N, CA, C and O of each residue as an XYZ file, in Angstrom:
436
protein
N     -39.072     73.372     20.831
C     -40.254     72.812     21.507
C     -40.940     73.952     22.255
O     -40.413     74.462     23.244
N     -42.092     74.338     21.787
C     -42.818     75.444     22.420
C     -43.804     74.873     23.442
O     -44.366     73.793     23.258
N     -43.991     75.610     24.491
C     -44.891     75.248     25.560
C     -46.279     75.799     25.222
O     -46.409     76.993     24.950
N     -47.281     74.986     25.232
C     -48.629     75.455     24.950
C     -49.098     76.462     25.981
O     -48.774     76.352     27.164
N     -49.861     77.443     25.527
C     -50.320     78.485     26.463
C     -51.437     77.953     27.378
O     -51.551     78.369     28.531
N     -52.245     77.049     26.862
C     -53.361     76.558     27.652
C     -52.849     75.740     28.810
O     -52.099     74.784     28.613
N     -53.243     76.100     30.015
C     -52.840     75.399     31.195
C     -51.499     75.821     31.756
O     -51.083     75.321     32.801
N     -50.814     76.729     31.083
C     -49.496     77.191     31.582
C     -49.720     78.261     32.647
O     -50.644     79.071     32.573
N     -48.844     78.227     33.628
C     -48.903     79.206     34.728
C     -47.739     80.180     34.611
O     -46.666     79.815     34.130
N     -47.945     81.396     35.041
C     -46.904     82.409     34.974
C     -46.173     82.459     36.337
O     -46.780     82.257     37.388
N     -44.876     82.729     36.288
C     -44.074     82.919     37.463
C     -43.008     83.953     37.153
O     -42.460     83.984     36.051
N     -42.718     84.800     38.135
C     -41.689     85.806     37.961
C     -40.504     85.406     38.879
O     -40.670     85.160     40.074
N     -39.334     85.355     38.276
C     -38.103     85.062     39.015
C     -37.141     86.191     38.662
O     -36.781     86.392     37.502
N     -36.739     86.917     39.693
C     -35.933     88.141     39.441
C     -36.867     89.168     38.815
O     -37.906     89.493     39.389
N     -36.508     89.676     37.657
C     -37.340     90.601     36.933
C     -37.926     89.972     35.661
O     -38.489     90.667     34.816
N     -37.785     88.654     35.541
C     -38.175     87.963     34.309
C     -39.414     87.091     34.530
O     -39.532     86.395     35.539
N     -40.328     87.144     33.568
C     -41.540     86.345     33.636
C     -41.372     85.068     32.809
O     -40.933     85.111     31.660
N     -41.724     83.953     33.403
C     -41.672     82.630     32.735
C     -43.061     82.028     32.743
O     -43.941     82.450     33.493
N     -43.235     81.033     31.891
C     -44.443     80.202     31.916
C     -43.994     78.772     32.203
O     -42.956     78.338     31.703
N     -44.766     78.037     33.005
C     -44.449     76.672     33.304
C     -45.711     75.805     33.245
O     -46.824     76.279     33.471
N     -45.506     74.561     32.943
C     -46.652     73.679     32.788
C     -46.274     72.250     33.179
O     -45.216     71.735     32.819
N     -47.186     71.638     33.930
C     -47.089     70.228     34.312
C     -48.135     69.485     33.540
O     -49.280     69.932     33.460
N     -47.766     68.337     32.958
C     -48.760     67.523     32.242
C     -49.938     67.183     33.176
O     -49.739     66.733     34.304
N     -51.126     67.401     32.697
C     -52.303     67.094     33.511
C     -52.388     65.583     33.730
O     -52.609     65.132     34.854
N     -52.219     64.823     32.696
C     -52.267     63.369     32.819
C     -50.843     62.825     32.774
O     -50.006     63.330     32.026
N     -50.572     61.805     33.564
C     -49.212     61.240     33.554
C     -48.949     60.448     32.286
O     -49.879     59.947     31.653
N     -47.690     60.337     31.920
C     -47.336     59.417     30.820
C     -47.550     58.008     31.354
O     -47.783     57.819     32.548
N     -47.471     57.020     30.468
C     -47.652     55.625     30.891
C     -46.647     55.261     31.994
O     -47.009     54.659     33.005
N     -45.399     55.634     31.783
C     -44.358     55.313     32.764
C     -44.597     56.043     34.095
O     -44.373     55.468     35.160
N     -45.042     57.288     34.040
C     -45.337     58.042     35.248
C     -46.579     57.485     35.923
O     -46.636     57.444     37.152
N     -47.561     57.061     35.169
C     -48.785     56.507     35.744
C     -48.520     55.262     36.536
O     -49.186     55.017     37.541
N     -47.559     54.465     36.109
C     -47.219     53.224     36.837
C     -46.157     53.470     37.914
O     -45.759     52.542     38.618
N     -45.706     54.707     38.038
C     -44.717     55.024     39.073
C     -43.294     54.637     38.729
O     -42.434     54.611     39.610
N     -43.024     54.335     37.465
C     -41.683     53.968     37.053
C     -40.762     55.137     36.875
O     -39.557     55.016     37.100
N     -41.306     56.287     36.468
C     -40.472     57.472     36.231
C     -41.091     58.660     36.979
O     -42.293     58.691     37.241
N     -40.239     59.630     37.312
C     -40.717     60.771     38.106
C     -41.500     61.768     37.277
O     -41.523     61.728     36.047
N     -42.145     62.672     38.018
C     -42.903     63.743     37.437
C     -41.943     64.738     36.762
O     -40.842     64.967     37.262
N     -42.355     65.326     35.632
C     -41.557     66.326     34.960
C     -42.453     67.528     34.629
O     -43.673     67.392     34.530
N     -41.854     68.666     34.465
C     -42.587     69.839     33.992
C     -41.646     70.689     33.133
O     -40.425     70.538     33.169
N     -42.265     71.588     32.358
C     -41.508     72.401     31.401
C     -41.668     73.894     31.744
O     -42.707     74.324     32.245
N     -40.620     74.658     31.462
C     -40.569     76.098     31.719
C     -40.006     76.765     30.481
O     -39.111     76.236     29.821
N     -40.560     77.968     30.169
C     -39.996     78.760     29.088
C     -40.152     80.244     29.415
O     -40.965     80.621     30.259
N     -39.376     81.070     28.748
C     -39.459     82.540     28.896
C     -40.858     82.954     28.356
O     -41.272     82.487     27.295
N     -41.556     83.806     29.071
C     -42.940     84.181     28.674
C     -42.994     85.043     27.428
O     -43.903     84.886     26.613
N     -42.047     85.948     27.261
C     -42.147     86.931     26.145
C     -41.315     86.497     24.924
O     -41.716     86.750     23.789
N     -40.189     85.863     25.143
C     -39.319     85.477     24.044
C     -38.883     84.023     24.203
O     -37.724     83.750     24.516
N     -39.829     83.073     23.981
C     -39.484     81.674     24.197
C     -38.371     81.196     23.281
O     -38.367     81.463     22.079
N     -37.457     80.505     23.862
C     -36.331     79.900     23.113
C     -36.140     78.475     23.549
O     -36.945     77.605     23.218
N     -35.095     78.230     24.279
C     -34.839     76.900     24.802
C     -35.757     76.588     25.967
O     -35.859     77.377     26.906
N     -36.429     75.443     25.917
C     -37.329     75.043     26.998
C     -36.524     74.323     28.078
O     -35.646     73.511     27.786
N     -36.840     74.634     29.308
C     -36.263     73.947     30.452
C     -37.178     72.792     30.824
O     -38.372     72.992     31.046
N     -36.627     71.582     30.893
C     -37.385     70.404     31.334
C     -36.841     69.961     32.671
O     -35.676     69.580     32.790
N     -37.694     70.015     33.673
C     -37.259     69.700     35.054
C     -37.805     68.320     35.413
O     -39.005     68.056     35.345
N     -36.887     67.472     35.791
C     -37.229     66.097     36.245
C     -37.192     66.125     37.766
O     -36.131     66.302     38.364
N     -38.352     65.949     38.391
C     -38.408     66.047     39.863
C     -38.076     64.714     40.516
O     -37.818     63.726     39.829
N     -38.085     64.692     41.820
C     -37.871     63.470     42.574
C     -39.150     62.922     43.189
O     -39.127     62.146     44.145
N     -40.285     63.358     42.599
C     -41.597     62.954     43.104
C     -42.360     62.167     42.057
O     -42.134     62.333     40.859
N     -43.240     61.332     42.498
C     -44.152     60.654     41.566
C     -45.185     61.660     41.038
O     -45.512     62.636     41.713
N     -45.688     61.410     39.836
C     -46.736     62.277     39.269
C     -47.938     62.226     40.216
O     -48.302     61.145     40.678
N     -48.562     63.375     40.515
C     -49.705     63.370     41.426
C     -50.886     62.555     40.875
O     -51.745     62.122     41.644
N     -50.934     62.348     39.587
C     -52.048     61.594     39.004
C     -51.693     60.162     38.698
O     -52.317     59.555     37.828
N     -50.709     59.593     39.383
C     -50.294     58.209     39.076
C     -51.459     57.257     39.373
O     -52.315     57.538     40.212
N     -51.467     56.160     38.684
C     -52.610     55.247     38.719
C     -52.621     54.331     39.932
O     -53.600     53.623     40.168
N     -51.533     54.339     40.706
C     -51.461     53.490     41.886
C     -51.871     54.227     43.143
O     -51.813     53.680     44.244
N     -52.290     55.481     42.973
C     -52.727     56.335     44.062
C     -51.673     56.482     45.147
O     -51.983     56.707     46.317
N     -50.428     56.351     44.731
C     -49.309     56.557     45.663
C     -49.111     58.046     45.871
O     -49.324     58.822     44.940
N     -48.715     58.467     47.046
C     -48.484     59.903     47.290
C     -47.451     60.470     46.327
O     -46.329     59.975     46.223
N     -47.851     61.497     45.644
C     -46.962     62.076     44.629
C     -46.308     63.368     45.076
O     -45.127     63.592     44.809
N     -47.040     64.195     45.733
C     -46.518     65.495     46.102
C     -46.753     66.488     44.992
O     -46.679     66.161     43.807
N     -47.032     67.686     45.394
C     -47.337     68.753     44.421
C     -46.082     69.460     44.006
O     -45.093     69.478     44.739
N     -46.117     70.057     42.803
C     -45.057     70.927     42.351
C     -45.499     72.332     42.688
O     -46.451     72.846     42.102
N     -44.828     72.944     43.611
C     -45.184     74.292     44.089
C     -44.472     75.376     43.283
O     -43.407     75.132     42.716
N     -45.055     76.566     43.231
C     -44.364     77.649     42.555
C     -42.962     77.910     43.117
O     -42.055     78.292     42.378
N     -42.792     77.704     44.423
C     -41.447     77.880     44.992
C     -40.463     76.852     44.460
O     -39.279     77.149     44.300
N     -40.946     75.636     44.182
C     -40.086     74.617     43.557
C     -39.677     75.041     42.165
O     -38.526     74.868     41.766
N     -40.621     75.594     41.430
C     -40.359     76.021     40.046
C     -39.356     77.174     40.068
O     -38.423     77.195     39.265
N     -39.539     78.132     40.980
C     -38.627     79.289     41.077
C     -37.185     78.796     41.404
O     -36.212     79.285     40.831
N     -37.078     77.854     42.304
C     -35.753     77.286     42.640
C     -35.115     76.599     41.463
O     -33.920     76.756     41.213
N     -35.937     75.810     40.711
C     -35.421     75.130     39.536
C     -34.955     76.096     38.462
O     -33.918     75.875     37.837
N     -35.724     77.183     38.238
C     -35.311     78.187     37.262
C     -33.987     78.806     37.666
O     -33.082     78.907     36.838
N     -33.849     79.222     38.914
C     -32.642     79.833     39.407
C     -31.459     78.867     39.269
O     -30.370     79.277     38.866
N     -31.662     77.611     39.597
C     -30.612     76.616     39.451
C     -30.193     76.413     37.996
O     -29.002     76.332     37.695
N     -31.170     76.330     37.102
C     -30.887     76.126     35.689
C     -30.150     77.331     35.106
O     -29.254     77.153     34.281
N     -30.501     78.548     35.512
C     -29.805     79.725     35.052
C     -28.349     79.723     35.522
O     -27.459     80.134     34.779
N     -28.102     79.263     36.753
C     -26.717     79.157     37.256
C     -25.938     78.116     36.463
O     -24.723     78.238     36.304
N     -26.639     77.078     35.959
C     -25.963     76.006     35.238
C     -25.841     76.284     33.754
O     -25.342     75.443     33.007
N     -26.297     77.472     33.304
C     -26.063     77.843     31.898
C     -27.297     77.849     31.002
O     -27.150     78.036     29.794
N     -28.460     77.662     31.511
C     -29.677     77.715     30.693
C     -29.859     79.159     30.224
O     -29.821     80.098     31.019
N     -30.059     79.313     28.896
C     -30.316     80.605     28.278
C     -31.755     80.543     27.692
O     -31.935     80.060     26.575
N     -32.755     81.018     28.423
C     -34.117     80.835     28.014
C     -34.569     81.522     26.721
O     -35.565     81.107     26.128
N     -33.852     82.571     26.269
C     -34.284     83.260     25.069
C     -33.510     82.786     23.840
O     -33.818     83.186     22.718
N     -32.520     81.947     24.050
C     -31.725     81.436     22.918
C     -32.349     80.155     22.396
O     -32.757     79.301     23.184
N     -32.430     80.007     21.070
C     -33.022     78.792     20.526
C     -32.065     77.634     20.685
O     -30.855     77.827     20.802
N     -32.609     76.429     20.688
C     -31.794     75.236     20.825
C     -32.573     74.094     21.435
O     -33.782     74.183     21.651
N     -31.866     73.033     21.704
C     -32.473     71.827     22.306
C     -32.917     72.120     23.699
O     -32.384     73.021     24.346
N     -33.914     71.358     24.192
C     -34.338     71.540     25.582
C     -33.192     71.346     26.539
O     -32.319     70.505     26.325
N     -33.201     72.129     27.596
C     -32.220     72.063     28.683
C     -32.826     71.223     29.795
O     -33.885     71.568     30.320
N     -32.178     70.135     30.158
C     -32.707     69.267     31.207
C     -32.044     69.577     32.559
O     -30.824     69.698     32.670
N     -32.894     69.699     33.565
C     -32.453     69.851     34.943
C     -32.962     68.636     35.704
O     -34.155     68.502     35.976
N     -32.024     67.756     36.039
C     -32.384     66.487     36.670
C     -32.292     66.625     38.205
O     -31.203     66.728     38.771
N     -33.468     66.623     38.858
C     -33.511     66.656     40.299
C     -34.065     65.353     40.874
O     -34.622     65.327     41.971
N     -33.899     64.277     40.111
C     -34.535     63.020     40.481
C     -33.756     62.204     41.497
O     -34.169     61.087     41.807
N     -32.669     62.697     42.023
C     -31.944     61.972     43.052
C     -32.891     61.671     44.220
O     -33.564     62.572     44.721
N     -32.942     60.454     44.635
C     -33.800     60.062     45.720
C     -35.167     59.496     45.267
O     -35.942     58.998     46.083
N     -35.441     59.583     43.963
C     -36.694     59.029     43.471
C     -36.554     57.520     43.413
O     -35.575     57.015     42.864
N     -37.511     56.790     43.967
C     -37.478     55.339     43.845
C     -38.794     54.905     43.174
O     -39.878     55.279     43.622
N     -38.687     54.129     42.116
C     -39.858     53.672     41.399
C     -40.824     52.945     42.370
O     -40.401     52.278     43.314
N     -42.091     53.098     42.106
C     -43.112     52.515     42.969
C     -43.198     50.994     42.888
O     -43.631     50.338     43.835
N     -42.781     50.439     41.749
C     -42.829     48.977     41.638
C     -41.458     48.427     41.373
O     -41.294     47.213     41.248
């Protein structure tokens, strides 16, 4: 699963450059506040396994106008560091690596 370049942001963690992207529009489930916001991260130069981070926040574009909270670059850097400690190998091909940080998320309805 490759991350599209359009709309992706660059971030450097350690000496490595990554690209990350948050969906501009929420999925149906995120729009209704049933599931949390997610974003994807991959190695910028040698993309392999994509990191999928499940946050504990509602998508900022949810349709109920509930406070969602922004995904900050510092949040992304922390998630990358945590995933690397848990065994994510960003340059190795394979299935997406999920990092679930959704503890504390409560659906809006």
